[in-house]
Biopython code that builds the backbone (N, CA, C, O; Angstrom):
import numpy as np
from Bio.PDB.StructureBuilder import StructureBuilder

atoms = [
    (1, "MET", "N", (-2.682, 3.181, -18.624)),
    (1, "MET", "CA", (-2.368, 3.804, -17.003)),
    (1, "MET", "C", (-2.771, 3.880, -15.833)),
    (1, "MET", "O", (-2.296, 3.567, -14.742)),
    (2, "GLY", "N", (-3.778, 4.366, -16.205)),
    (2, "GLY", "CA", (-3.996, 4.347, -14.514)),
    (2, "GLY", "C", (-4.077, 3.220, -13.703)),
    (2, "GLY", "O", (-3.705, 3.194, -12.530)),
    (3, "LEU", "N", (-4.559, 2.291, -14.318)),
    (3, "LEU", "CA", (-4.823, 0.776, -13.768)),
    (3, "LEU", "C", (-3.304, 0.054, -13.432)),
    (3, "LEU", "O", (-3.223, -1.038, -12.869)),
    (4, "LEU", "N", (-2.241, 0.768, -13.828)),
    (4, "LEU", "CA", (-1.079, 0.480, -13.628)),
    (4, "LEU", "C", (-0.882, 1.017, -12.349)),
    (4, "LEU", "O", (-1.054, 0.498, -11.246)),
    (5, "THR", "N", (-0.404, 2.394, -12.735)),
    (5, "THR", "CA", (-0.458, 3.116, -11.544)),
    (5, "THR", "C", (-0.944, 2.285, -10.415)),
    (5, "THR", "O", (-0.130, 1.510, -9.912)),
    (6, "CYS", "N", (-2.253, 2.334, -9.902)),
    (6, "CYS", "CA", (-3.331, 1.740, -9.019)),
    (6, "CYS", "C", (-2.022, 0.228, -8.496)),
    (6, "CYS", "O", (-1.528, 0.119, -7.374)),
    (7, "LEU", "N", (-1.783, -0.640, -9.587)),
    (7, "LEU", "CA", (-1.392, -1.506, -9.453)),
    (7, "LEU", "C", (0.148, -1.319, -8.911)),
    (7, "LEU", "O", (0.589, -1.991, -7.979)),
    (8, "GLY", "N", (1.104, -0.072, -9.786)),
    (8, "GLY", "CA", (2.107, -0.608, -8.410)),
    (8, "GLY", "C", (1.974, 0.565, -7.285)),
    (8, "GLY", "O", (3.010, 0.929, -6.728)),
    (9, "GLY", "N", (0.619, 1.223, -6.901)),
    (9, "GLY", "CA", (0.791, 1.950, -5.719)),
    (9, "GLY", "C", (0.379, 0.362, -4.419)),
    (9, "GLY", "O", (0.803, 0.343, -3.264)),
    (10, "ALA", "N", (-0.265, -0.468, -4.879)),
    (10, "ALA", "CA", (-0.775, -1.726, -4.041)),
    (10, "ALA", "C", (0.387, -2.501, -4.075)),
    (10, "ALA", "O", (0.312, -3.446, -3.290)),
    (11, "GLY", "N", (1.724, -2.426, -4.871)),
    (11, "GLY", "CA", (2.550, -3.819, -4.958)),
    (11, "GLY", "C", (3.547, -2.785, -3.689)),
    (11, "GLY", "O", (4.116, -3.159, -2.663)),
    (12, "TRP", "N", (3.472, -1.901, -4.084)),
    (12, "TRP", "CA", (4.335, -0.759, -3.034)),
    (12, "TRP", "C", (4.091, -0.623, -1.695)),
    (12, "TRP", "O", (5.082, -0.484, -0.979)),
    (13, "THR", "N", (3.530, -0.626, -1.431)),
    (13, "THR", "CA", (2.470, -0.279, 0.076)),
    (13, "THR", "C", (2.466, -2.085, 0.753)),
    (13, "THR", "O", (2.715, -2.317, 1.936)),
    (14, "ALA", "N", (2.170, -3.073, -0.166)),
    (14, "ALA", "CA", (1.923, -4.401, 0.690)),
    (14, "ALA", "C", (3.343, -4.336, 0.577)),
    (14, "ALA", "O", (3.688, -4.111, 1.737)),
    (15, "TRP", "N", (4.367, -4.396, -0.115)),
    (15, "TRP", "CA", (5.652, -4.766, -0.015)),
    (15, "TRP", "C", (6.163, -3.801, 1.339)),
    (15, "TRP", "O", (6.855, -4.401, 2.160)),
    (16, "VAL", "N", (5.865, -2.372, 1.608)),
    (16, "VAL", "CA", (5.925, -2.016, 2.775)),
    (16, "VAL", "C", (5.614, -2.528, 4.342)),
    (16, "VAL", "O", (6.235, -2.449, 5.402)),
    (17, "VAL", "N", (4.383, -3.068, 3.947)),
    (17, "VAL", "CA", (3.650, -3.314, 4.698)),
    (17, "VAL", "C", (4.128, -5.023, 5.222)),
    (17, "VAL", "O", (4.006, -5.518, 6.343)),
    (18, "TRP", "N", (4.634, -5.581, 4.094)),
    (18, "TRP", "CA", (5.424, -7.462, 4.556)),
    (18, "TRP", "C", (6.836, -7.504, 4.682)),
    (18, "TRP", "O", (7.535, -8.513, 4.777)),
    (19, "ARG", "N", (7.289, -5.990, 4.672)),
    (19, "ARG", "CA", (9.141, -5.879, 4.971)),
    (19, "ARG", "C", (8.495, -5.300, 6.217)),
    (19, "ARG", "O", (9.564, -5.172, 6.813)),
    (20, "GLY", "N", (7.556, -4.826, 7.131)),
    (20, "GLY", "CA", (7.750, -4.418, 8.157)),
    (20, "GLY", "C", (7.316, -6.041, 9.806)),
    (20, "GLY", "O", (7.793, -6.508, 10.840)),
    (21, "ILE", "N", (5.894, -6.195, 8.679)),
    (21, "ILE", "CA", (5.777, -7.187, 9.231)),
    (21, "ILE", "C", (6.696, -8.522, 9.730)),
    (21, "ILE", "O", (6.639, -9.133, 10.798)),
    (22, "ALA", "N", (7.597, -8.750, 8.504)),
    (22, "ALA", "CA", (8.495, -9.921, 8.491)),
    (22, "ALA", "C", (9.774, -9.622, 8.981)),
    (22, "ALA", "O", (10.623, -10.429, 9.362)),
    (23, "THR", "N", (9.840, -8.493, 8.946)),
    (23, "THR", "CA", (11.180, -8.361, 10.375)),
    (23, "THR", "C", (11.083, -7.124, 11.207)),
    (23, "THR", "O", (11.915, -6.317, 11.621)),
    (24, "GLY", "N", (9.469, -7.276, 11.340)),
    (24, "GLY", "CA", (9.789, -6.237, 12.592)),
    (24, "GLY", "C", (10.166, -4.899, 13.107)),
    (24, "GLY", "O", (10.082, -4.549, 14.284)),
    (25, "MET", "N", (10.759, -3.902, 11.718)),
    (25, "MET", "CA", (11.373, -2.866, 11.480)),
    (25, "MET", "C", (11.049, -2.555, 9.890)),
    (25, "MET", "O", (11.075, -3.241, 8.868)),
    (26, "VAL", "N", (10.658, -0.865, 10.258)),
    (26, "VAL", "CA", (10.480, 0.226, 9.370)),
    (26, "VAL", "C", (11.247, 1.181, 9.424)),
    (26, "VAL", "O", (11.336, 1.694, 10.540)),
    (27, "THR", "N", (12.001, 1.735, 8.416)),
    (27, "THR", "CA", (12.996, 2.812, 7.984)),
    (27, "THR", "C", (11.963, 4.036, 7.882)),
    (27, "THR", "O", (10.944, 3.798, 7.235)),
    (28, "GLY", "N", (12.095, 5.282, 8.425)),
    (28, "GLY", "CA", (11.866, 6.161, 8.868)),
    (28, "GLY", "C", (12.639, 7.000, 7.650)),
    (28, "GLY", "O", (13.391, 6.472, 6.831)),
    (29, "LYS", "N", (12.356, 8.167, 7.692)),
    (29, "LYS", "CA", (12.880, 9.638, 7.254)),
    (29, "LYS", "C", (14.657, 9.729, 7.750)),
    (29, "LYS", "O", (15.095, 9.573, 8.890)),
    (30, "HIS", "N", (15.501, 10.054, 6.389)),
    (30, "HIS", "CA", (16.858, 9.794, 6.891)),
    (30, "HIS", "C", (17.551, 8.802, 8.182)),
    (30, "HIS", "O", (18.252, 8.842, 9.193)),
    (31, "GLY", "N", (16.635, 7.762, 7.139)),
    (31, "GLY", "CA", (17.234, 6.762, 7.650)),
    (31, "GLY", "C", (16.779, 6.164, 8.969)),
    (31, "GLY", "O", (17.402, 5.147, 9.272)),
    (32, "ALA", "N", (16.176, 6.414, 9.520)),
    (32, "ALA", "CA", (15.740, 6.640, 11.156)),
    (32, "ALA", "C", (15.409, 5.204, 10.970)),
    (32, "ALA", "O", (15.162, 4.898, 9.804)),
    (33, "VAL", "N", (15.340, 4.140, 11.957)),
    (33, "VAL", "CA", (15.184, 2.729, 12.313)),
    (33, "VAL", "C", (13.821, 2.572, 12.899)),
    (33, "VAL", "O", (14.131, 2.848, 14.057)),
    (34, "HIS", "N", (12.393, 2.304, 12.960)),
    (34, "HIS", "CA", (12.001, 1.770, 14.147)),
    (34, "HIS", "C", (11.572, 0.667, 14.023)),
    (34, "HIS", "O", (11.199, 0.086, 13.003)),
    (35, "LEU", "N", (11.628, 0.156, 15.622)),
    (35, "LEU", "CA", (11.292, -1.059, 15.962)),
    (35, "LEU", "C", (9.897, -1.793, 16.208)),
    (35, "LEU", "O", (9.101, -0.914, 16.542)),
    (36, "ARG", "N", (9.288, -2.997, 16.183)),
    (36, "ARG", "CA", (7.620, -3.747, 16.634)),
    (36, "ARG", "C", (8.104, -4.194, 18.253)),
    (36, "ARG", "O", (7.329, -4.036, 19.196)),
    (37, "ILE", "N", (9.420, -4.740, 18.418)),
    (37, "ILE", "CA", (10.304, -4.993, 19.504)),
    (37, "ILE", "C", (9.909, -3.581, 20.795)),
    (37, "ILE", "O", (9.822, -3.854, 21.992)),
    (38, "GLU", "N", (9.775, -2.586, 20.427)),
    (38, "GLU", "CA", (10.155, -1.621, 21.249)),
    (38, "GLU", "C", (8.623, -1.225, 21.297)),
    (38, "GLU", "O", (8.253, -0.690, 22.342)),
    (39, "GLY", "N", (8.037, -1.347, 20.673)),
    (39, "GLY", "CA", (6.761, -0.926, 20.757)),
    (39, "GLY", "C", (6.610, 0.820, 20.486)),
    (39, "GLY", "O", (6.356, 1.790, 21.200)),
    (40, "ASP", "N", (6.987, 0.546, 18.743)),
    (40, "ASP", "CA", (7.495, 1.971, 18.422)),
    (40, "ASP", "C", (5.737, 2.280, 17.575)),
    (40, "ASP", "O", (5.003, 1.521, 16.942)),
    (41, "PHE", "N", (5.602, 3.818, 17.989)),
    (41, "PHE", "CA", (4.306, 4.297, 17.697)),
    (41, "PHE", "C", (4.465, 4.130, 16.079)),
    (41, "PHE", "O", (3.818, 3.354, 15.376)),
    (42, "PHE", "N", (5.745, 5.279, 15.546)),
    (42, "PHE", "CA", (5.852, 5.330, 13.846)),
    (42, "PHE", "C", (6.094, 3.995, 13.218)),
    (42, "PHE", "O", (5.766, 3.891, 12.036)),
    (43, "TYR", "N", (6.783, 2.623, 14.013)),
    (43, "TYR", "CA", (6.171, 1.188, 13.632)),
    (43, "TYR", "C", (4.514, 1.110, 13.279)),
    (43, "TYR", "O", (4.066, 1.410, 12.172)),
    (44, "TYR", "N", (4.008, 0.831, 13.975)),
    (44, "TYR", "CA", (2.621, 0.774, 14.248)),
    (44, "TYR", "C", (1.867, 1.397, 13.029)),
    (44, "TYR", "O", (1.274, 0.652, 12.250)),
    (45, "ALA", "N", (1.880, 2.876, 12.834)),
    (45, "ALA", "CA", (1.282, 3.541, 12.535)),
    (45, "ALA", "C", (1.706, 3.692, 10.971)),
    (45, "ALA", "O", (0.863, 4.189, 10.225)),
    (46, "THR", "N", (3.183, 3.225, 10.329)),
    (46, "THR", "CA", (3.262, 3.113, 9.062)),
    (46, "THR", "C", (2.663, 1.306, 8.632)),
    (46, "THR", "O", (2.051, 1.004, 7.607)),
    (47, "VAL", "N", (3.011, 0.500, 9.582)),
    (47, "VAL", "CA", (2.127, -0.214, 8.891)),
    (47, "VAL", "C", (0.559, -0.451, 8.484)),
    (47, "VAL", "O", (0.039, -0.931, 7.477)),
    (48, "ALA", "N", (0.047, 0.072, 9.653)),
    (48, "ALA", "CA", (-1.254, 0.222, 9.402)),
    (48, "ALA", "C", (-1.523, 1.166, 8.633)),
    (48, "ALA", "O", (-2.152, 0.593, 7.743)),
    (49, "LEU", "N", (-1.457, 2.619, 8.269)),
    (49, "LEU", "CA", (-1.610, 3.284, 7.508)),
    (49, "LEU", "C", (-1.229, 2.667, 5.479)),
    (49, "LEU", "O", (-1.938, 3.013, 4.534)),
    (50, "ASN", "N", (-0.027, 1.791, 5.369)),
    (50, "ASN", "CA", (0.613, 1.299, 4.489)),
    (50, "ASN", "C", (-0.708, 0.540, 3.560)),
    (50, "ASN", "O", (-1.153, 0.574, 2.413)),
    (51, "GLY", "N", (-1.075, -0.351, 5.267)),
    (51, "GLY", "CA", (-2.618, -1.413, 4.757)),
    (51, "GLY", "C", (-2.914, -0.342, 4.553)),
    (51, "GLY", "O", (-2.086, 0.237, 3.851)),
    (52, "LEU", "N", (-3.962, 0.394, 4.919)),
    (52, "LEU", "CA", (-4.907, 1.393, 4.501)),
    (52, "LEU", "C", (-4.450, 1.612, 2.604)),
    (52, "LEU", "O", (-5.168, 1.352, 1.638)),
    (53, "ALA", "N", (-3.145, 2.122, 2.613)),
    (53, "ALA", "CA", (-3.197, 2.515, 0.997)),
    (53, "ALA", "C", (-3.440, 1.353, 0.276)),
    (53, "ALA", "O", (-4.323, 1.565, -0.555)),
    (54, "CYS", "N", (-3.098, 0.415, 0.253)),
    (54, "CYS", "CA", (-2.838, -1.070, -0.146)),
    (54, "CYS", "C", (-4.122, -1.119, -0.507)),
    (54, "CYS", "O", (-4.482, -1.214, -1.680)),
    (55, "LEU", "N", (-4.852, -1.059, 0.423)),
    (55, "LEU", "CA", (-6.616, -1.208, -0.143)),
    (55, "LEU", "C", (-7.288, -0.450, -0.997)),
    (55, "LEU", "O", (-8.105, -0.807, -1.845)),
    (56, "LEU", "N", (-6.771, 0.996, -0.642)),
    (56, "LEU", "CA", (-7.066, 2.114, -1.413)),
    (56, "LEU", "C", (-7.120, 1.868, -2.727)),
    (56, "LEU", "O", (-8.067, 1.990, -3.503)),
    (57, "TRP", "N", (-5.575, 1.366, -2.983)),
    (57, "TRP", "CA", (-5.021, 1.059, -4.536)),
    (57, "TRP", "C", (-5.501, -0.075, -5.400)),
    (57, "TRP", "O", (-5.121, -0.419, -6.520)),
    (58, "LEU", "N", (-6.323, -0.516, -4.702)),
    (58, "LEU", "CA", (-6.706, -2.050, -4.740)),
    (58, "LEU", "C", (-7.797, -2.032, -5.352)),
    (58, "LEU", "O", (-8.001, -2.522, -6.463)),
    (59, "GLY", "N", (-8.906, -1.219, -4.369)),
    (59, "GLY", "CA", (-10.485, -0.750, -4.409)),
    (59, "GLY", "C", (-10.487, 0.593, -6.104)),
    (59, "GLY", "O", (-11.348, 0.766, -6.967)),
    (60, "LEU", "N", (-9.439, 1.092, -5.948)),
    (60, "LEU", "CA", (-8.794, 2.015, -7.220)),
    (60, "LEU", "C", (-8.679, 1.075, -8.594)),
    (60, "LEU", "O", (-9.506, 1.390, -9.449)),
    (61, "ALA", "N", (-7.759, -0.066, -8.962)),
    (61, "ALA", "CA", (-7.476, -0.754, -9.099)),
    (61, "ALA", "C", (-8.592, -1.602, -9.874)),
    (61, "ALA", "O", (-8.559, -1.985, -11.043)),
    (62, "ALA", "N", (-9.982, -1.867, -8.532)),
    (62, "ALA", "CA", (-10.615, -2.672, -9.612)),
    (62, "ALA", "C", (-11.930, -1.815, -10.063)),
    (62, "ALA", "O", (-13.010, -2.168, -10.535)),
    (63, "PHE", "N", (-11.284, -0.308, -9.656)),
    (63, "PHE", "CA", (-12.463, 0.520, -10.371)),
    (63, "PHE", "C", (-12.419, 0.502, -11.771)),
    (63, "PHE", "O", (-13.388, 0.454, -12.527)),
    (64, "ALA", "N", (-10.605, 0.567, -12.223)),
    (64, "ALA", "CA", (-10.618, 0.862, -13.296)),
    (64, "ALA", "C", (-10.670, 0.266, -14.137)),
    (64, "ALA", "O", (-10.799, 0.768, -15.254)),
    (65, "VAL", "N", (-10.579, -1.221, -13.914)),
    (65, "VAL", "CA", (-10.607, -2.520, -14.373)),
    (65, "VAL", "C", (-12.653, -2.360, -15.085)),
    (65, "VAL", "O", (-13.026, -2.262, -16.254)),
    (66, "LEU", "N", (-13.322, -2.391, -14.070)),
    (66, "LEU", "CA", (-15.010, -2.220, -14.555)),
    (66, "LEU", "C", (-14.710, -0.764, -15.179)),
    (66, "LEU", "O", (-15.818, -0.330, -15.496)),
    (67, "VAL", "N", (-13.955, -0.033, -15.427)),
    (67, "VAL", "CA", (-14.409, 1.224, -16.211)),
    (67, "VAL", "C", (-13.852, 0.820, -17.294)),
    (67, "VAL", "O", (-14.196, 1.522, -18.244)),
    (68, "LEU", "N", (-12.721, -0.493, -17.731)),
    (68, "LEU", "CA", (-12.749, -0.953, -18.832)),
    (68, "LEU", "C", (-12.972, -1.568, -19.522)),
    (68, "LEU", "O", (-12.665, -1.612, -20.714)),
    (69, "VAL", "N", (-14.102, -2.738, -18.339)),
    (69, "VAL", "CA", (-14.940, -3.577, -18.881)),
    (69, "VAL", "C", (-16.139, -3.062, -19.437)),
    (69, "VAL", "O", (-16.627, -3.680, -20.383)),
    (70, "ARG", "N", (-16.707, -2.026, -19.010)),
    (70, "ARG", "CA", (-17.678, -1.610, -19.376)),
    (70, "ARG", "C", (-17.706, -0.304, -20.444)),
    (70, "ARG", "O", (-18.780, -0.083, -21.003)),
    (71, "TRP", "N", (-16.819, 0.367, -20.674)),
    (71, "TRP", "CA", (-16.595, 1.281, -21.016)),
    (71, "TRP", "C", (-17.491, 1.277, -22.722)),
    (71, "TRP", "O", (-18.201, 2.176, -23.172)),
    (72, "LYS", "N", (-17.177, 0.114, -23.291)),
    (72, "LYS", "CA", (-18.416, 0.502, -24.760)),
    (72, "LYS", "C", (-19.396, 0.154, -24.089)),
    (72, "LYS", "O", (-20.244, 0.155, -24.981)),
    (73, "ASP", "N", (-20.013, -0.193, -23.035)),
    (73, "ASP", "CA", (-21.583, -0.613, -22.826)),
    (73, "ASP", "C", (-21.753, 1.837, -22.402)),
    (73, "ASP", "O", (-22.850, 2.369, -22.230)),
    (74, "TRP", "N", (-20.660, 2.483, -22.374)),
    (74, "TRP", "CA", (-21.229, 3.205, -21.704)),
    (74, "TRP", "C", (-21.097, 4.224, -23.146)),
    (74, "TRP", "O", (-21.716, 5.286, -23.210)),
    (75, "THR", "N", (-20.301, 3.787, -24.148)),
    (75, "THR", "CA", (-19.709, 5.045, -25.190)),
    (75, "THR", "C", (-20.623, 4.981, -26.472)),
    (75, "THR", "O", (-20.438, 5.766, -27.402)),
]
sb = StructureBuilder()
sb.init_structure("model")
sb.init_model(0)
sb.init_chain("A")
sb.init_seg("    ")
for serial, (resi, resn, name, xyz) in enumerate(atoms, 1):
    if name == "N":
        sb.init_residue(resn, " ", resi, " ")
    sb.init_atom(name, np.array(xyz, "f"), 0.0, 1.0, " ", f" {name:<3s}", serial, name[0])
structure = sb.get_structure()
């Protein structure tokens, strides 16, 4: 279950990053739109933080796979 959660988190954050890069805009709270072309800080912060979150989720997923593979050796 934890592995699926990690993969879901990685997928969602990667989607936010990809959508932001592809369209040049991200949506904030209450439907506010932030654009790359305007140099909006919120746009860059959202894309960067979601990129870092995606890497974190992938790291957690890799750790979960390692635990699953090594489980028999540890018990």
